[in-house]
N, C-alpha and C positions, 0 to 999 in steps of 0.2 A: 448542528452539523459539524462533523469532523472530516477534514480533508487530509488523507494520509499522503506523505511524501517519502519516497525511497526507491532505490534501484530495485531491479529484479533480485530476488533472493535476500532482501533485507529484512524480511519477517513481517511485512505489512499484513498479509493475509492471515498468517498465524495469529498475530496480535488482534486483528479485527475479530476473527472467529473465536478466539479464546477469551477475550476480555470485553468486547463491545456487543457482539451479537447476543450473548447470554443476558446482557443488560437491556435488551429490547431494541438495539439498533438494527436498522435495515441496512444490509451491506450491498453496496452498488459497485460493480466491477466490470471493467471493459472486456476482460477475458470472457466473461459469461454473456454480456450484452452485445459485444461486437464493435460498437462505435462510441465515440465520446458523445455524439448527439443523443443516442439512446440512454446513455448514462445521465446526461443532463435532464432528459425527459423523466426518467425514473426518479431522479432526485427531486425534481419539482413536484411530481405526483405524491411521493412519500411525505415531503414536507407539508404539502397542502392538506394531507390527511392527519397532520399533527404528529407524525412519526419522527423519531430520532434517526439520523442517517450518518453512515460512515462511507466515504468515497474511497474505495480500496484500489487506487490506481497509482502509477509512479508519480504523476503530477510534477514533473521536474522544473517547470518554468511558470512565469507569471501568467502567461496566456492560458495554460491548462488549468491553473488554479482559479483564475478570474471567473470562469464559467460557474463554478460552484459558490464562490463568494457572492456572485450576483443572485444565485438561487436563494441563498440564506438571507440576503438583504431584502429580496422580494417577499420572502415568507416572514420577515421580521423575527428571525431567530439568530442567536449567536453562532459564529463560525470560528472553529479552532483548527489549527494546523498541527498535526502530529508528525514530526520528522524522525525517521528511523536513524538512530545514531550508530552507524556501522560503516566500516571502511568498504570500499569497492572490492578489495581483495577478499575480505571476509564474506561479503555477499556472493562473490564468485565461488568460494568454498561451499557456502550453503547450497548454492544452485547445483554444484557438482554432486553433493551428497543427495540432494533431492532427486536428481536424475537417476542415481544408482539405486535408490530405495523406493522410488515411487511405484505404487500399485494402482493408481487411478488411471483408467484407460482414456479419460478425457483430457489428461494433462498434456500440454503442448511444451515441447522442449524450448528453453530460452537459450538462444545462442549468444556468443560473446559480442556480436554486433549490437545486441540490445543493451549491453552494459556500456559499450562505447557511445552509443546514441544518447543514453541517459547522462553519461559523464559530460558530453559535449553540450547538452542543452540545459544542464542543471544550473539553476540560480537559487541561492539560498532564500527561503521564504522570509518575508518581513511583515510586520504589523502594518506598514504603510500600504500594503496590498489590500487591506481591509479585514485582516484577521483580528479577532478579539483577543486571541492568545495563541502563542506558539510554544509547543512542548517538544522536547527531545525525548524520544523513547529509546532506552538502552536495550539492545538486542539480548534476548535470553533464549538459549537453545532449549527446546522441548523434545524429548525422545520417546518414541513409542516402545522401544525395548533396548536391552543392553547391546545387542548386535549393532543397532543403528548408532548408539552412543559411541561404541568403540570405533566404528567406521568414521564417524564425525571427527573424533579426536585425532585421527591420522592427518598428517600434513599433506593435503592433496594438491596444493599449489605452492610452489616455492618462488 
């Protein structure tokens, strides 16, 4: 089980979709399931079927992470934490570019209150929470085309 930790716009979903889903991980996400309770149920179900799982949510605090650590312990599988290593300002920049270039009609706008909420509730993950390992994931921008790359490279937030 991998528990992602990072603000909106930090690259969690891109990382999960680009690197983990192709390796057979089941991606669990609150944006698609709606509630943390449904995410925990989906996590339990996938682990009970022997699947590898990545929880692609912000998970800013011990309380939100504990739910998934308990799922892993119950299933007797290792649990790792992947922390997106990116500044809040950089994540806001990513979010602004995503909003300008998004073509997915199901995408929901992430307002700046979401960033403030994340920042105020964030507690750095620790192995004392029950993680077997904590890794920092350095952000790497991936572009669909040159136009998006050019837009991204502009300084959108000063």
